[in-house]
N, C-alpha and C positions, 0 to 999 in steps of 0.2 A: 586350188586354182590351177588351171592348165595354162602352160606358157609355151609359146613357140621358142625354138632355140636354134643357135648356129654352133656347129662344132669347129674348133680351131686346133691347129697343131699344138702340142704341149709347149707351154711357156718355157723360155730359157732361164727363168728365174731360179729354178732348182739348181741348175749347174752353177750359176753365179754364186748362190749362197753357199754351196758346198766348197767352192774354191776359196771364198772369203773365210769360211770356217777353218779350212786347212791352214791358211796363212796365219790366222789368229792363234791356232794351237801351236804352230811352229814358233811364233813370237814368244808365247808363254814359256815354252821349253827353254829358250835361250835367255830369258830375262825373268828371274824369280820375283822381281819387285812387284808388289801388288799394284793394280791399276789405281789411278787417282779417282776421286769423285768428280762427277760433272755437276758442279754446284749450280750452274745456270739452269740446266734442265731440271735438276731436283727441286730447285726453288719454284720453277714454273709449274711443275707437276703437283707440288703440294698446294700451290695456289688454285689450281684446277679443282683439286679435291675439296679444299675448304669452301670454294665458291659453289660447289655442286650440291651441298647439303644445306638443309634449313630454309630452302625457298618455300614461301607459303603456297605457291601454285604447283609444286612438284612433290610427288611422293617418293622420297629418296632418303631413308633413314641413315644409311652409311655407305661408304665406298672405299675401295682399296685399289692401288695401282702397283704393278711390278714393271720395272724398266731395266733393260740391260743392253748395253753396247759393249763389245769386248775391249774397247779402248778405255773403258771406265769401270768402276766398281758397280755391281748390281745395286739397285735401290728399290725399296718398297716404302709406300706411304699409306696413310689412312686418314679418314675424317668421318665425323658423324657418329652414329650409334650402332653398335652391334646387337644391342638388346634394348628395346624401347621402354617398356614399363619400368625397368630398374635403372634406366639411363646409363647403361654400361657402354663405354666408348668402344668404337670399332678399332681393332688392331690389325696391323698389316699382315700378321701371321694367322689371322682367323680363317677357319675352314668354311667353305661354301658347298652347296649342291651345285653341280656344274651343268645340268641340263644336257642339251644336244652336243656340247663339246665332246662328250663321250663318243659320238659317232666317229671322230677322227681317230680315236684309239682303236675302235672296231675295224675301221677301214685299214689301218696299219697292220693289224694282226691278219686280216684277210689277205693283204698283199704279201705278207711274209709267207703265208700258205701258198700263194700263187708262185712265189719264187721257189719254194720247196717242191712244187709239183703236186701238192696235196689238194689244191683247188685250181680251177681254170676260170679265167674271165668269161669264157664262152660256154661254161656249163649252164644248163638250164635248171629250172627250179626242181623238177622231179628227181634230178641226181644230186641236188644240194640239200634237200630237206626230206623228212619222212613223207610217205605217201599220204598219211593222215592229215598232213598240212597242205601239201601241194595239190591234192585232189579238190580242195576247197577254194583254191585261188584261180580265178578266171584267166585263161590264156597262159597257164603255168608252163606249158611246153615251149613257149616262145620267149619267156622271161629269163634272161641270163644274169649271172653274178655281176657283170659290168653294169647292167641296167639297175640292179639293186643299189650298187655303190654310188651311181651318179643320178639317181632318182628319175630315170627314164622308163621305169617298169610299167607305169600306169596303174599300179596297185593302189587302191584308195588308202588314205590315212585313217587309222582307227582312232586317233586323238581328235576329238571334236568337242563342241559345246556340251553334248550329252555326257561324254566321258569325263569332261572337266567337272561337271556337276556331281557325278558319281564319286570322283576322287575327293572333292571337298566334303561331301556328305559322309564318306567312310575312308578317311585317310590311311588307316592301317590295313585296308584290304590288300591281300596278296594276289597280284595279277599273274596269270599263266599265259603261255603262248596259245593255248587252246581258246581262252577267252578272247584274246586279241584276234585270232583267225576267225572266230565266230562273228565278231563285229564286222570284219572285212568282208566275209562271205555274203553278208546281207546287203552289201553296197555294190553298185555297178562300177566297172573299171573307169578310171579317170580318162583314159585314152588307150588305144591299142599299143601294145608293148613296143618301145623304141621309137615312137612317132612324135613325142613331145617331152616336156619336162614338168614335174610337179613334186614339190618336197613332200615326202611321205615317211613318217616314223616307222610305218610297217616294214619298209624296205630294210631297215637296220635291225628290227626284231628278227627278221628272217635271216639276215647275215649272222646274227648271234647263233641261230640254230645251225647254220651251215658250217661255221668254224668249229662248233662243238662236234659235229659229225666228222669233219675232216681230221680232228684230233682224237678220234676214237672215244668220244664221250667226255673228254676233259672240258669242263664248263668254260664259257666265254670269260667269266670273271677270273677264273684261275689262269687262263691264258694271258689276259691283260696284265695281271699281277706279275706273272713269270717273265713274259716277253717284253714288257714295257716298264712297269713300276720298278722291278728289280734292276733291269738293264740301265735305265736312265738315272736311278737313284731318287725316286719320288717317295721320300720317307713320310711325307705328310698326306698321302693320298690313300683312300680306302674304297673298296667296293663291298659294302655290307651285303650279306646274303638276304634273300627274301624273308620277310618276317622280322627283320632287324631295322627299327626306325631310328637307331642311335646315330649320332654324328661323331661323338667322341668329345674330347676336351677342346677348349679354345675354338668355339665356332660362332659364327654370326647367325642370329636368328633371322629367318626369312619371312617377309611380310607381303601380303597381298590385300588390296582394297576389295572388300566384299560388303556391298550395301553402303552404309554410312560410316563404316569403320575399317580398321586394319586387322587382319587375322594372321596369327603366327602359323605358318605352314611348314615349319622346320621338320616336323615328325611325320611326314608322309612316308609310306613304306618304300623301301629301296627298289621293289619290283615295279613301281609305277614308271612305265615306259621301258623298263628293262634295258636291253642292249641299245635302244634308241636314245637313251639319256635319262630325262626326268630326274628323279632323286637318287639314281643308282650310283653316281660318282661323287664322292666327298673329297675335296681337294683344296689347295690354296692357289692364289694367284702366282706365287713363285714356282710351285711345282708345274703348273701349266706352262709357264714360261720355259722351264727346262725341257719339257716334253716337245713343244713346238720347235725349239731350237734344234734339238737332236733330230727330229723328224726331217725338217727342211734342210739340214746339213747332210742328209743322206746316211746318218749313222745307224739307222734301224734296218737297213737293207744291205744286201751284198752287191747289188747291181744298180748303177745310176738310173737305168731304164725303168726300174720299178717305181722310184719316186717320180720320174717324169710322167709316168702313166697316171699318177694320182693328181697331178697339178690341174688347176682350173682351166678347162678348155671349152666348156659350154657357155655361150653368151646367152643369158636369159634375163627377162625383166625381173626387177626386184621392187618390192613395195615401197622402198625408200626413194626410188627414182635414180639412185646412184648407178653408175656403170658397174656391172656385176657379172662374174663368171663362177661356175661351179665345177668341181672335179669329183674326186672320190673323198667326200667329207672334207674338202678344202674349198674355202670361199676366197674370192678375190674382189675387193672393192677398190674404187678410185675415189678418194675423199679429198676434195680441194686440191686436186693434182697429185696427191700422194697415193701410191698403190700399197695396199696391205693384203697379206695372205695368211689365212688361218681358218678359224671357225668360231662362231658365236653360239650361245645356248641360253635358254631360259626354262625355268620350271617354277613350281609353286613357291614364291617367295624369293627367288634368286635369278640373276642374269649375269652372264660372263661373256667377255670378248677376249679371245686368245689369238694374237696376231703377230706376224713379223712385218717389219717395214724394210723390204729388201734393199732399196736404194740407200738406206742409212745403216744397214747391218744392225738393226735394232729390234728388240723384242718388246712388245707392249701388251700387257694383260690388265684388264679392268674387271672388277667384280663389285656388284652392288646387291644389297639385300632387299630387293623388290623384283617382282617377276617381269616388269616391263623392260624389254630389251631396248626399245627406242629411248627410254629414259637413260639407260646406261650409255648408249651411243651418243645421244645429243648432249648430255650433261657432263660426261666424263671422258669417253673414249675419243671422240672427234676433237674436243678441245685439247686433249693430251697429245694427239697426233700433230695438231697445229703448233702446240707449244714446243714439241721436239723439233719440228721443222724450223721454227724460228730461233731456237736457242742452241741446237747441236751443231 
């Protein structure tokens, strides 16, 4: 879908959050006493979880929530089932496939390269990716890294109903960048580069290629591990290599309605969507909370201007009808008067919402083991936002 958009100056939210984080760190240094629980919020969030599962008209086997405000101890909760046939309960520590939440990790690594001078936001596609790739992309010489990051490139999305059918029919197929580019090359541009906005997974597949080239061939997976997982301490996150369909221990099975029944899609190959998300990132709600906190506190860059450039500044329509802005893999929604900043993602059998609530200095991550992102938003995330607003 093509959307008109308006560009705004970078939001001051990043600077506010960085200042709050610095104050919180200082307070922790002076006072070793562990923070207390926020019993009122924890009780309300568990009630949200318990009420979200088991509804006869909603496909939602299980759900988890991670909540953190620096004035209180972190809290994780769960409800429902992590594995349906054997009736195994969902655990707050269960791993999920994170879908397009991975885009925020890729954008962060790309901007670290921009800080280092190994990439530029104004570089065009022929200097970002091999000629064998750029030659098949219409208007490549007009498409910049900035356009890839904020989805204004006009490159069509390779993920569509046909590819969804192929994935379900052959979940262990290993996808290559050449296959993705072949699909894109057969499609017309969505719009001339830089003239509109349309969410395209292809943009981030190309960013994956660009950061590999900028790092002398070091894979995008290796860079995310080294630059982000290791730096933030994401001990429960993995990026399985192509051909590896495993998740590891303690994971929630992911389900999707196909025909008259539910299909377990946990074991789709990690190459599905690749750097754009899909099944590539295996993680927990808590690890995503740690990452988005570190990112929006400015801890992953050397200059505040780098984070400011990433922040949502394009005002575009969203299918939900909510006020919405997009940046470099950062979304901003206004939900019942509350602004949230982060990113959401869905893939076969899973959907995640990874956000900060800046006005309340609060992190909220919700994960469910069904692919319907709107089910996550309506049944878990938005009620959780309202519960925090009422109780915190």
